[in-house]
C-alpha positions in Angstrom: 174.6 -13.4 249.1 171.0 -13.3 248.1 169.7 -16.9 248.2 166.3 -18.4 247.3 165.3 -21.4 249.5 162.3 -23.6 248.9 161.2 -26.2 251.5 161.3 -25.5 255.2 160.6 -28.9 256.7 162.6 -30.8 259.3 165.7 -30.5 257.1 165.1 -27.4 255.1 164.1 -25.2 258.1 167.4 -25.7 260.0 169.4 -25.3 256.8 167.7 -22.0 256.0 168.4 -20.9 259.6 172.1 -21.7 259.2 172.3 -19.7 256.0 170.8 -16.7 257.8 173.3 -17.2 260.6 176.1 -17.1 258.0 175.0 -13.7 256.9 173.1 -14.5 253.7 169.8 -12.8 252.7 167.4 -15.7 252.3 164.1 -15.6 250.4 161.9 -18.5 251.5 158.9 -20.4 250.3 157.0 -23.3 251.8 153.5 -24.6 251.8 153.4 -24.4 255.6 152.6 -20.9 256.8 154.0 -21.8 260.2 157.3 -22.8 258.7 157.6 -19.6 256.7 156.7 -17.6 259.8 159.5 -19.2 261.8 162.0 -18.4 259.0 160.8 -14.8 258.8 161.2 -14.5 262.5 164.8 -15.5 262.1 165.4 -12.9 259.4 164.3 -14.5 256.1 162.1 -12.8 253.5 158.9 -14.6 252.5 158.0 -14.9 248.7 154.8 -16.1 247.2 156.0 -19.0 245.0 159.2 -20.8 243.8 159.4 -18.5 240.8 159.7 -15.5 243.0 162.5 -17.2 245.0 164.4 -17.8 241.8 163.9 -14.2 240.8 165.1 -12.9 244.1 168.1 -15.1 244.7 171.5 -15.1 243.1 171.6 -18.8 243.9 168.7 -21.1 244.9 168.5 -24.1 247.2 165.7 -26.5 247.7 164.9 -29.2 250.3 161.7 -31.1 249.5 160.2 -34.4 250.8 159.3 -36.3 247.6 160.4 -36.4 243.9 156.9 -35.3 242.9 157.3 -32.2 245.0 160.7 -31.5 243.5 159.4 -31.8 240.0 156.5 -29.5 240.8 158.7 -26.8 242.4 161.3 -26.9 239.6 159.2 -27.5 236.5 155.6 -26.7 237.4 153.5 -23.5 237.1 155.2 -20.6 238.9 158.1 -22.9 239.5 161.8 -22.2 239.7 162.3 -22.7 235.9 160.0 -19.7 235.2 162.2 -17.5 237.3 165.6 -18.9 236.3 168.1 -16.8 234.4 171.4 -17.3 232.6 174.3 -18.2 234.9 172.1 -18.9 237.9 172.8 -22.0 240.1 170.2 -24.3 241.6 171.2 -26.9 244.2 168.5 -29.4 245.0 169.2 -30.9 248.5 166.4 -33.5 248.2 166.7 -37.2 247.5 165.4 -37.9 244.0 166.1 -40.3 241.2 169.0 -39.7 238.8 166.6 -39.6 235.9 164.7 -36.7 237.4 167.9 -34.8 238.2 168.9 -35.1 234.6 165.5 -34.0 233.4 165.6 -30.9 235.5 169.2 -30.1 234.5 168.4 -30.3 230.8 165.4 -28.0 231.2 167.4 -25.3 233.0 170.3 -25.6 230.6 168.0 -24.3 227.9 167.9 -21.0 229.9 171.7 -21.0 230.6 171.1 -22.0 234.2 172.6 -25.0 236.1 170.9 -27.5 238.3 173.1 -29.6 240.5 171.6 -32.5 242.5 173.0 -32.2 246.0 171.4 -34.7 248.4 172.4 -34.6 252.0 173.0 -37.1 254.8 173.0 -36.5 258.5 169.4 -36.2 259.4 167.8 -33.4 261.4 170.7 -33.3 263.9 173.1 -32.7 261.1 170.9 -30.0 259.5 170.6 -28.2 262.8 174.3 -28.4 263.5 175.4 -27.6 259.9 177.4 -30.8 259.9 175.6 -32.5 256.9 177.4 -34.5 254.3 176.5 -33.0 250.9 177.0 -35.0 247.6 176.9 -32.8 244.5 176.5 -33.9 240.9 176.9 -31.4 238.0 179.3 -29.0 236.3 182.6 -28.7 238.3 182.9 -25.0 237.9 179.3 -24.4 239.0 180.0 -26.6 242.0 183.1 -24.5 242.9 181.0 -21.3 242.8 178.4 -22.7 245.1 180.7 -24.7 247.4 181.2 -21.8 250.0 177.4 -21.6 250.5 177.1 -25.4 250.8 179.8 -25.3 253.5 177.5 -23.0 255.5 175.1 -25.9 255.9 177.4 -29.0 255.7 180.7 -30.1 257.1 181.7 -32.6 254.3 180.9 -31.4 250.7 181.8 -33.7 247.8 181.7 -33.3 244.1 181.0 -36.7 242.7 180.6 -36.3 239.0 177.9 -35.4 236.5 174.3 -34.7 237.3 172.6 -37.8 238.6 175.8 -39.3 240.1 175.2 -37.8 243.6 171.5 -39.0 243.6 172.8 -42.5 242.9 175.3 -42.4 245.8 172.5 -41.1 248.1 170.3 -44.0 247.0 173.1 -46.4 247.8 173.6 -44.9 251.2 169.9 -45.0 252.0 169.6 -48.6 250.8 172.1 -49.6 253.5 170.5 -47.3 256.1 167.0 -48.8 255.5 168.2 -52.4 255.7 170.4 -51.6 258.8 167.5 -49.9 260.6 165.3 -53.0 260.2 168.2 -55.2 261.4 168.7 -53.0 264.5 164.9 -53.1 265.3 164.8 -56.9 264.9 167.9 -57.2 267.1 166.4 -55.1 269.8 163.2 -57.1 269.7 165.2 -60.4 270.1 167.3 -58.9 272.9 164.3 -57.7 274.9 162.5 -61.0 274.5 165.6 -62.8 275.7 165.8 -60.7 278.8 169.2 -59.2 278.0 170.9 -56.3 279.8 170.4 -53.7 277.1 173.2 -51.5 278.2 175.6 -54.5 278.1 174.3 -55.4 274.6 175.1 -51.8 273.4 178.5 -51.8 275.0 179.5 -55.1 273.4 178.1 -54.6 269.9 179.6 -51.1 269.8 183.1 -52.6 269.8 182.2 -55.7 267.7 181.7 -56.3 264.0 177.9 -55.6 264.3 178.4 -52.0 265.4 177.9 -49.1 263.1 177.4 -45.3 263.1 173.6 -46.0 262.7 173.7 -48.4 265.6 175.0 -45.7 267.8 172.1 -43.4 266.8 169.1 -45.7 266.5 169.8 -48.3 269.3 169.4 -45.9 272.2 166.3 -44.4 270.6 164.7 -47.8 270.0 165.5 -49.0 273.6 164.2 -45.8 275.1 161.1 -45.7 272.9 162.2 -42.2 271.7 160.6 -42.0 268.2 160.8 -38.2 267.7 161.7 -37.8 264.0 165.4 -37.7 263.3 164.6 -39.3 260.0 161.0 -40.1 259.4 159.5 -43.5 258.3 157.8 -42.0 255.3 161.1 -40.5 254.0 162.8 -43.9 254.5 160.1 -45.6 252.5 160.5 -43.0 249.8 164.2 -43.6 249.6 163.9 -47.4 249.5 161.3 -47.0 246.7 164.0 -45.0 244.8 166.5 -47.8 245.4 164.0 -50.3 244.1 163.3 -48.3 241.0 167.0 -47.8 240.3 167.7 -51.5 240.6 164.9 -52.3 238.2 166.2 -49.7 235.7 169.6 -51.5 236.0 168.0 -54.9 235.5 168.8 -56.1 239.0 166.5 -58.0 241.3 167.2 -57.2 245.0 166.2 -59.2 248.0 166.7 -57.1 251.1 165.3 -53.7 249.8 161.8 -55.0 249.2 161.8 -56.6 252.7 163.0 -53.4 254.4 160.5 -51.3 252.4 157.6 -53.5 253.5 158.5 -52.8 257.1 158.4 -49.1 256.7 155.3 -49.1 254.5 153.5 -51.2 257.2 154.6 -48.7 259.9 153.3 -45.8 257.7 150.0 -47.5 257.2 149.7 -47.8 261.0 150.0 -44.1 261.4 153.8 -44.0 262.2 154.9 -42.2 259.0 156.0 -39.0 260.7 158.0 -40.8 263.5 161.6 -41.8 263.5 162.7 -44.9 261.7 163.4 -46.6 265.0 159.7 -46.8 265.5 159.8 -50.0 263.3 160.6 -51.7 266.6 156.9 -51.3 267.5 155.9 -53.7 264.7 158.0 -56.4 266.3 156.8 -55.7 269.7 153.2 -55.9 268.5 153.9 -59.2 266.8 155.3 -60.5 270.0 152.3 -59.3 272.1 
């Protein structure tokens, strides 16, 4: 199938590569020339803007770092909307607000095209291995048409309801991820200060009630000081801001989200925004001297 793909970052780049491996013809666009060159070297075709990606592809996917970037790519000048046509499907794999997903879907519906918000979970390793979880909100028949392509980049693909529902679920997941990451960093800091055997700590917590999938990923990275981005600090901060905005729209006052958000925003201000979320441990190490 001919696919448009916009956004070739830490997540989008591997996803586009897996679509090429699956035999699709992929037309790519990214602001980074180096990212585009890597995709072209793997067999993709470069286009000059998102509009051209929409014109070239039977179906279009996007993976972008911020809601502002998503809105610009979909609704801005030379954006995907300008190249959209009747019956075309657009799957946005980014993490955005439910309200933005609905705004985009309404705009594309006027041209007879469908936008489905399709956020993913699994981080860079999942993107590279094509084992992502993909949550899709939108028309069920449109979902069924695009599902085979989504399965080329993800292991678990879910249709969760109307447009916006999947973005809400992704926010709920990231709310827990952000808070849990901070808890893991604090626990490591306490364990190190207490002089604990860190391998023994891992072995015991792994089979105790404090264990989690995230613990298995982030604990070894934190202890080893391996902060290469699996999921970057700036992206975590963005997702927690989305959680905070959604809670405010719903009239809820949360306690833990603002606290976790402040940790990642502090790390970002200290130049750690591109590093893995486990880098939050450095803040506690610095506080302890």
